PDB file of N, CA, C, O and CB in Angstrom:
ATOM      1  N   MET A   1       0.853  -1.180   0.000  1.00  0.00           N
ATOM      2  CA  MET A   1       0.000   0.000   0.000  1.00  0.00           C
ATOM      3  C   MET A   1       0.893   1.236   0.000  1.00  0.00           C
ATOM      4  O   MET A   1       1.647   1.477   0.942  1.00  0.00           O
ATOM      5  CB  MET A   1      -0.967   0.002   1.228  1.00  0.00           C
ATOM      6  N   GLU A   2       0.794   1.996  -1.052  1.00  0.00           N
ATOM      7  CA  GLU A   2       1.613   3.195  -1.181  1.00  0.00           C
ATOM      8  C   GLU A   2       0.989   4.411  -0.509  1.00  0.00           C
ATOM      9  O   GLU A   2       1.691   5.381  -0.221  1.00  0.00           O
ATOM     10  CB  GLU A   2       1.855   3.493  -2.634  1.00  0.00           C
ATOM     11  N   ASP A   3      -0.316   4.376  -0.253  1.00  0.00           N
ATOM     12  CA  ASP A   3      -0.981   5.548   0.304  1.00  0.00           C
ATOM     13  C   ASP A   3      -1.226   5.436   1.807  1.00  0.00           C
ATOM     14  O   ASP A   3      -2.264   5.872   2.303  1.00  0.00           O
ATOM     15  CB  ASP A   3      -2.289   5.770  -0.403  1.00  0.00           C
ATOM     16  N   TRP A   4      -0.273   4.855   2.527  1.00  0.00           N
ATOM     17  CA  TRP A   4      -0.419   4.720   3.973  1.00  0.00           C
ATOM     18  C   TRP A   4      -0.518   6.087   4.650  1.00  0.00           C
ATOM     19  O   TRP A   4      -1.032   6.191   5.763  1.00  0.00           O
ATOM     20  CB  TRP A   4       0.756   3.930   4.553  1.00  0.00           C
ATOM     21  N   GLN A   5      -0.022   7.150   3.974  1.00  0.00           N
ATOM     22  CA  GLN A   5      -0.015   8.479   4.570  1.00  0.00           C
ATOM     23  C   GLN A   5      -1.419   8.966   4.938  1.00  0.00           C
ATOM     24  O   GLN A   5      -1.572   9.759   5.867  1.00  0.00           O
ATOM     25  CB  GLN A   5       0.632   9.461   3.618  1.00  0.00           C
ATOM     26  N   LYS A   6      -2.436   8.502   4.225  1.00  0.00           N
ATOM     27  CA  LYS A   6      -3.780   8.972   4.564  1.00  0.00           C
ATOM     28  C   LYS A   6      -4.357   8.248   5.787  1.00  0.00           C
ATOM     29  O   LYS A   6      -5.406   8.640   6.297  1.00  0.00           O
ATOM     30  CB  LYS A   6      -4.710   8.786   3.371  1.00  0.00           C
ATOM     31  N   TYR A   7      -3.684   7.202   6.256  1.00  0.00           N
ATOM     32  CA  TYR A   7      -4.163   6.435   7.408  1.00  0.00           C
ATOM     33  C   TYR A   7      -3.284   6.563   8.642  1.00  0.00           C
ATOM     34  O   TYR A   7      -3.713   6.202   9.738  1.00  0.00           O
ATOM     35  CB  TYR A   7      -4.272   4.995   7.037  1.00  0.00           C
ATOM     36  N   ILE A   8      -2.070   7.067   8.492  1.00  0.00           N
ATOM     37  CA  ILE A   8      -1.124   7.157   9.609  1.00  0.00           C
ATOM     38  C   ILE A   8      -0.770   8.622   9.835  1.00  0.00           C
ATOM     39  O   ILE A   8      -0.444   9.343   8.893  1.00  0.00           O
ATOM     40  CB  ILE A   8       0.164   6.311   9.332  1.00  0.00           C
ATOM     41  N   SER A   9      -0.838   9.053  11.088  1.00  0.00           N
ATOM     42  CA  SER A   9      -0.489  10.439  11.397  1.00  0.00           C
ATOM     43  C   SER A   9       0.454  10.480  12.592  1.00  0.00           C
ATOM     44  O   SER A   9       0.483   9.575  13.426  1.00  0.00           O
ATOM     45  CB  SER A   9      -1.759  11.276  11.678  1.00  0.00           C
ATOM     46  N   ILE A  10       1.215  11.554  12.644  1.00  0.00           N
ATOM     47  CA  ILE A  10       2.129  11.781  13.763  1.00  0.00           C
ATOM     48  C   ILE A  10       1.835  13.171  14.304  1.00  0.00           C
ATOM     49  O   ILE A  10       1.984  14.170  13.601  1.00  0.00           O
ATOM     50  CB  ILE A  10       3.641  11.638  13.328  1.00  0.00           C
ATOM     51  N   ASN A  11       1.415  13.221  15.563  1.00  0.00           N
ATOM     52  CA  ASN A  11       1.065  14.473  16.211  1.00  0.00           C
ATOM     53  C   ASN A  11       1.707  14.463  17.591  1.00  0.00           C
ATOM     54  O   ASN A  11       1.429  13.578  18.400  1.00  0.00           O
ATOM     55  CB  ASN A  11      -0.492  14.666  16.299  1.00  0.00           C
ATOM     56  N   PRO A  12       2.567  15.446  17.866  1.00  0.00           N
ATOM     57  CA  PRO A  12       3.241  15.447  19.171  1.00  0.00           C
ATOM     58  C   PRO A  12       2.286  15.516  20.363  1.00  0.00           C
ATOM     59  O   PRO A  12       2.681  15.205  21.487  1.00  0.00           O
ATOM     60  CB  PRO A  12       4.191  16.606  19.241  1.00  0.00           C
ATOM     61  N   GLU A  13       1.043  15.916  20.132  1.00  0.00           N
ATOM     62  CA  GLU A  13       0.052  16.013  21.207  1.00  0.00           C
ATOM     63  C   GLU A  13      -0.671  14.687  21.465  1.00  0.00           C
ATOM     64  O   GLU A  13      -1.390  14.556  22.456  1.00  0.00           O
ATOM     65  CB  GLU A  13      -0.965  17.089  20.871  1.00  0.00           C
ATOM     66  N   ILE A  14      -0.485  13.713  20.585  1.00  0.00           N
ATOM     67  CA  ILE A  14      -1.171  12.421  20.715  1.00  0.00           C
ATOM     68  C   ILE A  14      -0.139  11.321  20.893  1.00  0.00           C
ATOM     69  O   ILE A  14       0.729  11.130  20.041  1.00  0.00           O
ATOM     70  CB  ILE A  14      -2.068  12.133  19.478  1.00  0.00           C
ATOM     71  N   ARG A  15      -0.237  10.600  22.000  1.00  0.00           N
ATOM     72  CA  ARG A  15       0.649   9.467  22.322  1.00  0.00           C
ATOM     73  C   ARG A  15       2.130   9.832  22.180  1.00  0.00           C
ATOM     74  O   ARG A  15       2.935   9.044  21.685  1.00  0.00           O
ATOM     75  CB  ARG A  15       0.327   8.275  21.415  1.00  0.00           C
ATOM     76  N   SER A  16       2.463  11.035  22.624  1.00  0.00           N
ATOM     77  CA  SER A  16       3.853  11.531  22.630  1.00  0.00           C
ATOM     78  C   SER A  16       4.489  11.537  21.246  1.00  0.00           C
ATOM     79  O   SER A  16       5.702  11.373  21.115  1.00  0.00           O
ATOM     80  CB  SER A  16       4.699  10.687  23.560  1.00  0.00           C
ATOM     81  N   GLY A  17       3.675  11.725  20.218  1.00  0.00           N
ATOM     82  CA  GLY A  17       4.205  11.822  18.863  1.00  0.00           C
ATOM     83  C   GLY A  17       4.465  10.496  18.183  1.00  0.00           C
ATOM     84  O   GLY A  17       5.067  10.463  17.109  1.00  0.00           O
ATOM     85  N   LYS A  18       4.024   9.398  18.786  1.00  0.00           N
ATOM     86  CA  LYS A  18       4.188   8.101  18.134  1.00  0.00           C
ATOM     87  C   LYS A  18       3.245   8.031  16.928  1.00  0.00           C
ATOM     88  O   LYS A  18       2.148   8.588  16.974  1.00  0.00           O
ATOM     89  CB  LYS A  18       3.907   6.929  19.134  1.00  0.00           C
ATOM     90  N   PRO A  19       3.653   7.361  15.863  1.00  0.00           N
ATOM     91  CA  PRO A  19       2.766   7.218  14.711  1.00  0.00           C
ATOM     92  C   PRO A  19       1.493   6.469  15.110  1.00  0.00           C
ATOM     93  O   PRO A  19       1.555   5.395  15.709  1.00  0.00           O
ATOM     94  CB  PRO A  19       3.487   6.481  13.559  1.00  0.00           C
ATOM     95  N   CYS A  20       0.344   7.048  14.773  1.00  0.00           N
ATOM     96  CA  CYS A  20      -0.964   6.479  15.124  1.00  0.00           C
ATOM     97  C   CYS A  20      -1.826   6.326  13.882  1.00  0.00           C
ATOM     98  O   CYS A  20      -1.601   6.976  12.861  1.00  0.00           O
ATOM     99  CB  CYS A  20      -1.683   7.363  16.164  1.00  0.00           C
ATOM    100  N   VAL A  21      -2.808   5.458  13.991  1.00  0.00           N
ATOM    101  CA  VAL A  21      -3.831   5.380  12.970  1.00  0.00           C
ATOM    102  C   VAL A  21      -4.624   6.684  13.073  1.00  0.00           C
ATOM    103  O   VAL A  21      -5.110   7.038  14.147  1.00  0.00           O
ATOM    104  CB  VAL A  21      -4.755   4.098  13.147  1.00  0.00           C
ATOM    105  N   SER A  22      -4.750   7.388  11.963  1.00  0.00           N
ATOM    106  CA  SER A  22      -5.401   8.697  11.954  1.00  0.00           C
ATOM    107  C   SER A  22      -6.775   8.646  12.608  1.00  0.00           C
ATOM    108  O   SER A  22      -7.560   7.726  12.381  1.00  0.00           O
ATOM    109  CB  SER A  22      -5.526   9.213  10.527  1.00  0.00           C
ATOM    110  N   GLY A  23      -7.042   9.660  13.427  1.00  0.00           N
ATOM    111  CA  GLY A  23      -8.327   9.762  14.098  1.00  0.00           C
ATOM    112  C   GLY A  23      -8.469   8.888  15.328  1.00  0.00           C
ATOM    113  O   GLY A  23      -9.539   8.830  15.933  1.00  0.00           O
ATOM    114  N   THR A  24      -7.381   8.201  15.707  1.00  0.00           N
ATOM    115  CA  THR A  24      -7.414   7.332  16.881  1.00  0.00           C
ATOM    116  C   THR A  24      -6.176   7.592  17.738  1.00  0.00           C
ATOM    117  O   THR A  24      -5.302   8.375  17.368  1.00  0.00           O
ATOM    118  CB  THR A  24      -7.490   5.835  16.464  1.00  0.00           C
ATOM    119  N   ARG A  25      -6.119   6.935  18.861  1.00  0.00           N
ATOM    120  CA  ARG A  25      -4.922   6.947  19.703  1.00  0.00           C
ATOM    121  C   ARG A  25      -4.228   5.585  19.629  1.00  0.00           C
ATOM    122  O   ARG A  25      -3.396   5.262  20.476  1.00  0.00           O
ATOM    123  CB  ARG A  25      -5.285   7.298  21.177  1.00  0.00           C
ATOM    124  N   ILE A  26      -4.569   4.802  18.628  1.00  0.00           N
ATOM    125  CA  ILE A  26      -3.987   3.472  18.444  1.00  0.00           C
ATOM    126  C   ILE A  26      -2.697   3.632  17.649  1.00  0.00           C
ATOM    127  O   ILE A  26      -2.715   4.095  16.508  1.00  0.00           O
ATOM    128  CB  ILE A  26      -4.988   2.498  17.716  1.00  0.00           C
ATOM    129  N   THR A  27      -1.573   3.244  18.263  1.00  0.00           N
ATOM    130  CA  THR A  27      -0.280   3.426  17.586  1.00  0.00           C
ATOM    131  C   THR A  27      -0.005   2.299  16.603  1.00  0.00           C
ATOM    132  O   THR A  27      -0.559   1.204  16.698  1.00  0.00           O
ATOM    133  CB  THR A  27       0.853   3.506  18.611  1.00  0.00           C
ATOM    134  N   VAL A  28       0.866   2.607  15.661  1.00  0.00           N
ATOM    135  CA  VAL A  28       1.342   1.587  14.732  1.00  0.00           C
ATOM    136  C   VAL A  28       1.958   0.444  15.522  1.00  0.00           C
ATOM    137  O   VAL A  28       1.740  -0.726  15.208  1.00  0.00           O
ATOM    138  CB  VAL A  28       2.368   2.179  13.730  1.00  0.00           C
ATOM    139  N   SER A  29       2.718   0.784  16.538  1.00  0.00           N
ATOM    140  CA  SER A  29       3.356  -0.223  17.382  1.00  0.00           C
ATOM    141  C   SER A  29       2.334  -1.126  18.064  1.00  0.00           C
ATOM    142  O   SER A  29       2.549  -2.333  18.178  1.00  0.00           O
ATOM    143  CB  SER A  29       4.226   0.450  18.429  1.00  0.00           C
ATOM    144  N   ASP A  30       1.221  -0.547  18.519  1.00  0.00           N
ATOM    145  CA  ASP A  30       0.159  -1.354  19.124  1.00  0.00           C
ATOM    146  C   ASP A  30      -0.326  -2.416  18.137  1.00  0.00           C
ATOM    147  O   ASP A  30      -0.403  -3.601  18.464  1.00  0.00           O
ATOM    148  CB  ASP A  30      -1.021  -0.457  19.571  1.00  0.00           C
ATOM    149  N   VAL A  31      -0.648  -1.970  16.934  1.00  0.00           N
ATOM    150  CA  VAL A  31      -1.192  -2.891  15.922  1.00  0.00           C
ATOM    151  C   VAL A  31      -0.166  -3.963  15.575  1.00  0.00           C
ATOM    152  O   VAL A  31      -0.514  -5.139  15.466  1.00  0.00           O
ATOM    153  CB  VAL A  31      -1.610  -2.118  14.645  1.00  0.00           C
ATOM    154  N   LEU A  32       1.095  -3.571  15.400  1.00  0.00           N
ATOM    155  CA  LEU A  32       2.135  -4.553  15.087  1.00  0.00           C
ATOM    156  C   LEU A  32       2.300  -5.557  16.226  1.00  0.00           C
ATOM    157  O   LEU A  32       2.525  -6.743  15.983  1.00  0.00           O
ATOM    158  CB  LEU A  32       3.470  -3.848  14.807  1.00  0.00           C
ATOM    159  N   SER A  33       2.190  -5.089  17.458  1.00  0.00           N
ATOM    160  CA  SER A  33       2.295  -5.992  18.610  1.00  0.00           C
ATOM    161  C   SER A  33       1.156  -7.000  18.632  1.00  0.00           C
ATOM    162  O   SER A  33       1.374  -8.173  18.933  1.00  0.00           O
ATOM    163  CB  SER A  33       2.304  -5.194  19.914  1.00  0.00           C
ATOM    164  N   TYR A  34      -0.056  -6.556  18.315  1.00  0.00           N
ATOM    165  CA  TYR A  34      -1.198  -7.477  18.282  1.00  0.00           C
ATOM    166  C   TYR A  34      -1.001  -8.537  17.206  1.00  0.00           C
ATOM    167  O   TYR A  34      -1.261  -9.719  17.432  1.00  0.00           O
ATOM    168  CB  TYR A  34      -2.510  -6.707  18.034  1.00  0.00           C
ATOM    169  N   LEU A  35      -0.540  -8.107  16.035  1.00  0.00           N
ATOM    170  CA  LEU A  35      -0.302  -9.064  14.951  1.00  0.00           C
ATOM    171  C   LEU A  35       0.813 -10.043  15.335  1.00  0.00           C
ATOM    172  O   LEU A  35       0.706 -11.243  15.085  1.00  0.00           O
ATOM    173  CB  LEU A  35       0.062  -8.321  13.642  1.00  0.00           C
ATOM    174  N   ALA A  36       1.880  -9.521  15.941  1.00  0.00           N
ATOM    175  CA  ALA A  36       3.006 -10.374  16.338  1.00  0.00           C
ATOM    176  C   ALA A  36       2.596 -11.376  17.415  1.00  0.00           C
ATOM    177  O   ALA A  36       3.166 -12.463  17.511  1.00  0.00           O
ATOM    178  CB  ALA A  36       4.170  -9.515  16.842  1.00  0.00           C
ATOM    179  N   ALA A  37       1.606 -11.004  18.222  1.00  0.00           N
ATOM    180  CA  ALA A  37       1.128 -11.908  19.272  1.00  0.00           C
ATOM    181  C   ALA A  37       0.193 -12.984  18.715  1.00  0.00           C
ATOM    182  O   ALA A  37      -0.248 -13.874  19.443  1.00  0.00           O
ATOM    183  CB  ALA A  37       0.410 -11.113  20.363  1.00  0.00           C
ATOM    184  N   GLY A  38      -0.101 -12.891  17.422  1.00  0.00           N
ATOM    185  CA  GLY A  38      -0.915 -13.926  16.795  1.00  0.00           C
ATOM    186  C   GLY A  38      -2.366 -13.555  16.548  1.00  0.00           C
ATOM    187  O   GLY A  38      -3.140 -14.378  16.060  1.00  0.00           O
ATOM    188  N   MET A  39      -2.747 -12.326  16.879  1.00  0.00           N
ATOM    189  CA  MET A  39      -4.127 -11.908  16.607  1.00  0.00           C
ATOM    190  C   MET A  39      -4.323 -11.777  15.099  1.00  0.00           C
ATOM    191  O   MET A  39      -3.430 -11.327  14.381  1.00  0.00           O
ATOM    192  CB  MET A  39      -4.457 -10.560  17.324  1.00  0.00           C
ATOM    193  N   SER A  40      -5.489 -12.171  14.636  1.00  0.00           N
ATOM    194  CA  SER A  40      -5.822 -11.985  13.223  1.00  0.00           C
ATOM    195  C   SER A  40      -6.340 -10.558  13.036  1.00  0.00           C
ATOM    196  O   SER A  40      -6.684  -9.878  14.003  1.00  0.00           O
ATOM    197  CB  SER A  40      -6.886 -13.040  12.742  1.00  0.00           C
ATOM    198  N   MET A  41      -6.387 -10.123  11.790  1.00  0.00           N
ATOM    199  CA  MET A  41      -6.951  -8.800  11.511  1.00  0.00           C
ATOM    200  C   MET A  41      -8.393  -8.720  12.002  1.00  0.00           C
ATOM    201  O   MET A  41      -8.818  -7.702  12.549  1.00  0.00           O
ATOM    202  CB  MET A  41      -6.883  -8.487  10.000  1.00  0.00           C
ATOM    203  N   GLU A  42      -9.127  -9.784  11.805  1.00  0.00           N
ATOM    204  CA  GLU A  42     -10.530  -9.809  12.219  1.00  0.00           C
ATOM    205  C   GLU A  42     -10.660  -9.641  13.737  1.00  0.00           C
ATOM    206  O   GLU A  42     -11.544  -8.925  14.208  1.00  0.00           O
ATOM    207  CB  GLU A  42     -11.195 -11.124  11.772  1.00  0.00           C
ATOM    208  N   GLU A  43      -9.778 -10.301  14.504  1.00  0.00           N
ATOM    209  CA  GLU A  43      -9.808 -10.174  15.963  1.00  0.00           C
ATOM    210  C   GLU A  43      -9.475  -8.751  16.400  1.00  0.00           C
ATOM    211  O   GLU A  43     -10.092  -8.216  17.321  1.00  0.00           O
ATOM    212  CB  GLU A  43      -8.828 -11.162  16.605  1.00  0.00           C
ATOM    213  N   ILE A  44      -8.512  -8.153  15.743  1.00  0.00           N
ATOM    214  CA  ILE A  44      -8.131  -6.779  16.075  1.00  0.00           C
ATOM    215  C   ILE A  44      -9.296  -5.832  15.795  1.00  0.00           C
ATOM    216  O   ILE A  44      -9.583  -4.941  16.594  1.00  0.00           O
ATOM    217  CB  ILE A  44      -6.877  -6.348  15.271  1.00  0.00           C
ATOM    218  N   ILE A  45      -9.965  -6.028  14.661  1.00  0.00           N
ATOM    219  CA  ILE A  45     -11.094  -5.177  14.295  1.00  0.00           C
ATOM    220  C   ILE A  45     -12.240  -5.320  15.301  1.00  0.00           C
ATOM    221  O   ILE A  45     -12.909  -4.340  15.627  1.00  0.00           O
ATOM    222  CB  ILE A  45     -11.584  -5.522  12.880  1.00  0.00           C
ATOM    223  N   VAL A  46     -12.463  -6.537  15.787  1.00  0.00           N
ATOM    224  CA  VAL A  46     -13.505  -6.741  16.808  1.00  0.00           C
ATOM    225  C   VAL A  46     -13.150  -5.972  18.084  1.00  0.00           C
ATOM    226  O   VAL A  46     -14.011  -5.329  18.684  1.00  0.00           O
ATOM    227  CB  VAL A  46     -13.680  -8.261  17.122  1.00  0.00           C
ATOM    228  N   ASP A  47     -11.889  -6.040  18.493  1.00  0.00           N
ATOM    229  CA  ASP A  47     -11.450  -5.356  19.715  1.00  0.00           C
ATOM    230  C   ASP A  47     -11.354  -3.840  19.533  1.00  0.00           C
ATOM    231  O   ASP A  47     -11.555  -3.085  20.484  1.00  0.00           O
ATOM    232  CB  ASP A  47     -10.101  -5.903  20.158  1.00  0.00           C
ATOM    233  N   PHE A  48     -11.049  -3.402  18.318  1.00  0.00           N
ATOM    234  CA  PHE A  48     -10.847  -1.982  18.027  1.00  0.00           C
ATOM    235  C   PHE A  48     -11.660  -1.612  16.787  1.00  0.00           C
ATOM    236  O   PHE A  48     -11.117  -1.574  15.683  1.00  0.00           O
ATOM    237  CB  PHE A  48      -9.331  -1.659  17.815  1.00  0.00           C
ATOM    238  N   PRO A  49     -12.950  -1.339  16.956  1.00  0.00           N
ATOM    239  CA  PRO A  49     -13.831  -1.067  15.819  1.00  0.00           C
ATOM    240  C   PRO A  49     -13.428   0.145  14.970  1.00  0.00           C
ATOM    241  O   PRO A  49     -13.894   0.287  13.840  1.00  0.00           O
ATOM    242  CB  PRO A  49     -15.216  -0.866  16.318  1.00  0.00           C
ATOM    243  N   ALA A  50     -12.572   1.013  15.504  1.00  0.00           N
ATOM    244  CA  ALA A  50     -12.107   2.158  14.713  1.00  0.00           C
ATOM    245  C   ALA A  50     -11.164   1.718  13.600  1.00  0.00           C
ATOM    246  O   ALA A  50     -10.880   2.485  12.680  1.00  0.00           O
ATOM    247  CB  ALA A  50     -11.409   3.180  15.612  1.00  0.00           C
ATOM    248  N   LEU A  51     -10.678   0.477  13.687  1.00  0.00           N
ATOM    249  CA  LEU A  51      -9.769  -0.046  12.666  1.00  0.00           C
ATOM    250  C   LEU A  51     -10.546  -0.873  11.649  1.00  0.00           C
ATOM    251  O   LEU A  51     -11.617  -1.409  11.936  1.00  0.00           O
ATOM    252  CB  LEU A  51      -8.650  -0.896  13.311  1.00  0.00           C
ATOM    253  N   ASP A  52      -9.979  -0.957  10.470  1.00  0.00           N
ATOM    254  CA  ASP A  52     -10.478  -1.874   9.446  1.00  0.00           C
ATOM    255  C   ASP A  52      -9.262  -2.474   8.753  1.00  0.00           C
ATOM    256  O   ASP A  52      -8.124  -2.111   9.049  1.00  0.00           O
ATOM    257  CB  ASP A  52     -11.430  -1.144   8.415  1.00  0.00           C
ATOM    258  N   LYS A  53      -9.512  -3.386   7.837  1.00  0.00           N
ATOM    259  CA  LYS A  53      -8.407  -4.099   7.188  1.00  0.00           C
ATOM    260  C   LYS A  53      -7.447  -3.130   6.496  1.00  0.00           C
ATOM    261  O   LYS A  53      -6.230  -3.308   6.558  1.00  0.00           O
ATOM    262  CB  LYS A  53      -8.952  -5.111   6.170  1.00  0.00           C
ATOM    263  N   GLU A  54      -7.991  -2.112   5.843  1.00  0.00           N
ATOM    264  CA  GLU A  54      -7.157  -1.153   5.126  1.00  0.00           C
ATOM    265  C   GLU A  54      -6.231  -0.399   6.081  1.00  0.00           C
ATOM    266  O   GLU A  54      -5.068  -0.163   5.751  1.00  0.00           O
ATOM    267  CB  GLU A  54      -8.033  -0.164   4.355  1.00  0.00           C
ATOM    268  N   LYS A  55      -6.726  -0.023   7.251  1.00  0.00           N
ATOM    269  CA  LYS A  55      -5.899   0.700   8.227  1.00  0.00           C
ATOM    270  C   LYS A  55      -4.829  -0.204   8.824  1.00  0.00           C
ATOM    271  O   LYS A  55      -3.715   0.246   9.091  1.00  0.00           O
ATOM    272  CB  LYS A  55      -6.775   1.278   9.344  1.00  0.00           C
ATOM    273  N   ILE A  56      -5.154  -1.458   9.033  1.00  0.00           N
ATOM    274  CA  ILE A  56      -4.153  -2.399   9.549  1.00  0.00           C
ATOM    275  C   ILE A  56      -3.058  -2.618   8.514  1.00  0.00           C
ATOM    276  O   ILE A  56      -1.878  -2.656   8.860  1.00  0.00           O
ATOM    277  CB  ILE A  56      -4.809  -3.749   9.929  1.00  0.00           C
ATOM    278  N   ILE A  57      -3.431  -2.759   7.264  1.00  0.00           N
ATOM    279  CA  ILE A  57      -2.440  -2.907   6.192  1.00  0.00           C
ATOM    280  C   ILE A  57      -1.584  -1.646   6.101  1.00  0.00           C
ATOM    281  O   ILE A  57      -0.387  -1.728   5.828  1.00  0.00           O
ATOM    282  CB  ILE A  57      -3.136  -3.190   4.829  1.00  0.00           C
ATOM    283  N   ALA A  58      -2.192  -0.482   6.328  1.00  0.00           N
ATOM    284  CA  ALA A  58      -1.431   0.769   6.315  1.00  0.00           C
ATOM    285  C   ALA A  58      -0.362   0.775   7.401  1.00  0.00           C
ATOM    286  O   ALA A  58       0.731   1.298   7.181  1.00  0.00           O
ATOM    287  CB  ALA A  58      -2.368   1.967   6.497  1.00  0.00           C
ATOM    288  N   THR A  59      -0.657   0.200   8.579  1.00  0.00           N
ATOM    289  CA  THR A  59       0.360   0.146   9.636  1.00  0.00           C
ATOM    290  C   THR A  59       1.539  -0.719   9.206  1.00  0.00           C
ATOM    291  O   THR A  59       2.692  -0.397   9.493  1.00  0.00           O
ATOM    292  CB  THR A  59      -0.245  -0.397  10.945  1.00  0.00           C
ATOM    293  N   LEU A  60       1.241  -1.819   8.517  1.00  0.00           N
ATOM    294  CA  LEU A  60       2.318  -2.676   8.009  1.00  0.00           C
ATOM    295  C   LEU A  60       3.132  -1.944   6.947  1.00  0.00           C
ATOM    296  O   LEU A  60       4.360  -2.030   6.931  1.00  0.00           O
ATOM    297  CB  LEU A  60       1.743  -3.983   7.430  1.00  0.00           C
ATOM    298  N   SER A  61       2.453  -1.233   6.068  1.00  0.00           N
ATOM    299  CA  SER A  61       3.142  -0.477   5.017  1.00  0.00           C
ATOM    300  C   SER A  61       4.011   0.620   5.615  1.00  0.00           C
ATOM    301  O   SER A  61       5.128   0.857   5.155  1.00  0.00           O
ATOM    302  CB  SER A  61       2.128   0.132   4.038  1.00  0.00           C
ATOM    303  N   PHE A  62       3.497   1.285   6.639  1.00  0.00           N
ATOM    304  CA  PHE A  62       4.277   2.320   7.314  1.00  0.00           C
ATOM    305  C   PHE A  62       5.531   1.724   7.943  1.00  0.00           C
ATOM    306  O   PHE A  62       6.621   2.285   7.827  1.00  0.00           O
ATOM    307  CB  PHE A  62       3.429   3.024   8.384  1.00  0.00           C
ATOM    308  N   ALA A  63       5.370   0.588   8.606  1.00  0.00           N
ATOM    309  CA  ALA A  63       6.524  -0.069   9.236  1.00  0.00           C
ATOM    310  C   ALA A  63       7.556  -0.470   8.187  1.00  0.00           C
ATOM    311  O   ALA A  63       8.756  -0.314   8.411  1.00  0.00           O
ATOM    312  CB  ALA A  63       6.074  -1.311  10.037  1.00  0.00           C
ATOM    313  N   ALA A  64       7.108  -0.977   7.060  1.00  0.00           N
ATOM    314  CA  ALA A  64       8.034  -1.351   5.985  1.00  0.00           C
ATOM    315  C   ALA A  64       8.744  -0.117   5.442  1.00  0.00           C
ATOM    316  O   ALA A  64       9.945  -0.154   5.174  1.00  0.00           O
ATOM    317  CB  ALA A  64       7.285  -2.078   4.848  1.00  0.00           C
ATOM    318  N   TYR A  65       8.007   0.969   5.281  1.00  0.00           N
ATOM    319  CA  TYR A  65       8.606   2.220   4.808  1.00  0.00           C
ATOM    320  C   TYR A  65       9.655   2.710   5.800  1.00  0.00           C
ATOM    321  O   TYR A  65      10.757   3.092   5.405  1.00  0.00           O
ATOM    322  CB  TYR A  65       7.521   3.301   4.597  1.00  0.00           C
ATOM    323  N   ARG A  66       9.311   2.700   7.098  1.00  0.00           N
ATOM    324  CA  ARG A  66      10.246   3.137   8.132  1.00  0.00           C
ATOM    325  C   ARG A  66      11.512   2.291   8.117  1.00  0.00           C
ATOM    326  O   ARG A  66      12.617   2.811   8.272  1.00  0.00           O
ATOM    327  CB  ARG A  66       9.587   3.072   9.511  1.00  0.00           C
ATOM    328  N   ASP A  67      11.349   0.990   7.929  1.00  0.00           N
ATOM    329  CA  ASP A  67      12.501   0.098   7.886  1.00  0.00           C
ATOM    330  C   ASP A  67      13.373   0.402   6.667  1.00  0.00           C
ATOM    331  O   ASP A  67      14.601   0.382   6.750  1.00  0.00           O
ATOM    332  CB  ASP A  67      12.043  -1.370   7.862  1.00  0.00           C
ATOM    333  N   LYS A  68      12.736   0.677   5.558  1.00  0.00           N
ATOM    334  CA  LYS A  68      13.477   0.939   4.314  1.00  0.00           C
ATOM    335  C   LYS A  68      14.312   2.196   4.400  1.00  0.00           C
ATOM    336  O   LYS A  68      15.403   2.254   3.834  1.00  0.00           O
ATOM    337  CB  LYS A  68      12.521   1.051   3.145  1.00  0.00           C
ATOM    338  N   ILE A  69      13.813   3.221   5.111  1.00  0.00           N
ATOM    339  CA  ILE A  69      14.544   4.486   5.160  1.00  0.00           C
ATOM    340  C   ILE A  69      15.508   4.580   6.339  1.00  0.00           C
ATOM    341  O   ILE A  69      16.270   5.541   6.444  1.00  0.00           O
ATOM    342  CB  ILE A  69      13.571   5.629   5.222  1.00  0.00           C
ATOM    343  N   THR A  70      15.478   3.584   7.225  1.00  0.00           N
ATOM    344  CA  THR A  70      16.341   3.617   8.394  1.00  0.00           C
ATOM    345  C   THR A  70      17.720   3.055   8.045  1.00  0.00           C
ATOM    346  O   THR A  70      17.849   1.972   7.472  1.00  0.00           O
ATOM    347  CB  THR A  70      15.708   2.823   9.556  1.00  0.00           C
ATOM    348  N   THR A  71      18.722   3.813   8.402  1.00  0.00           N
ATOM    349  CA  THR A  71      20.091   3.316   8.232  1.00  0.00           C
ATOM    350  C   THR A  71      20.772   3.298   9.591  1.00  0.00           C
ATOM    351  O   THR A  71      20.501   4.127  10.460  1.00  0.00           O
ATOM    352  CB  THR A  71      20.897   4.195   7.218  1.00  0.00           C
ATOM    353  N   ILE A  72      21.630   2.365   9.740  1.00  0.00           N
ATOM    354  CA  ILE A  72      22.347   2.213  11.008  1.00  0.00           C
ATOM    355  C   ILE A  72      23.830   2.439  10.734  1.00  0.00           C
ATOM    356  O   ILE A  72      24.414   1.801   9.858  1.00  0.00           O
ATOM    357  CB  ILE A  72      22.095   0.797  11.650  1.00  0.00           C
ATOM    358  N   ALA A  73      24.418   3.331  11.475  1.00  0.00           N
ATOM    359  CA  ALA A  73      25.849   3.598  11.315  1.00  0.00           C
ATOM    360  C   ALA A  73      26.612   2.679  12.265  1.00  0.00           C
ATOM    361  O   ALA A  73      26.350   2.643  13.467  1.00  0.00           O
ATOM    362  CB  ALA A  73      26.187   5.110  11.595  1.00  0.00           C
ATOM    363  N   PHE A  74      27.541   1.955  11.708  1.00  0.00           N
ATOM    364  CA  PHE A  74      28.380   1.071  12.507  1.00  0.00           C
ATOM    365  C   PHE A  74      29.730   1.721  12.726  1.00  0.00           C
ATOM    366  O   PHE A  74      30.302   2.317  11.813  1.00  0.00           O
ATOM    367  CB  PHE A  74      28.543  -0.304  11.828  1.00  0.00           C
ATOM    368  N   ALA A  75      30.233   1.602  13.943  1.00  0.00           N
ATOM    369  CA  ALA A  75      31.562   2.130  14.237  1.00  0.00           C
ATOM    370  C   ALA A  75      32.598   1.235  13.584  1.00  0.00           C
ATOM    371  O   ALA A  75      32.445   0.014  13.543  1.00  0.00           O
ATOM    372  CB  ALA A  75      31.805   2.231  15.768  1.00  0.00           C
ATOM    373  N   SER A  76      33.655   1.854  13.073  1.00  0.00           N
ATOM    374  CA  SER A  76      34.709   1.074  12.412  1.00  0.00           C
ATOM    375  C   SER A  76      35.680   0.526  13.422  1.00  0.00           C
ATOM    376  O   SER A  76      36.635  -0.158  13.053  1.00  0.00           O
ATOM    377  CB  SER A  76      35.452   1.921  11.384  1.00  0.00           C
TER     378      SER A  76
END
């Protein structure tokens, strides 16, 4: 998903500036943690009705984008 920007927002006034699903206080990290713990998208949506499949996919796309642009400097 290339248009994750319309679903993910960063606001220093909400959750200390952590990336959140727009219009919610649910962080990208929260959603990734639920998925990593084995919850299905359907289970997450039941627990968090503000989310839908498209928003969950946007969190994954955002995480992939963040990983792609992150570089780590190693000391020589």
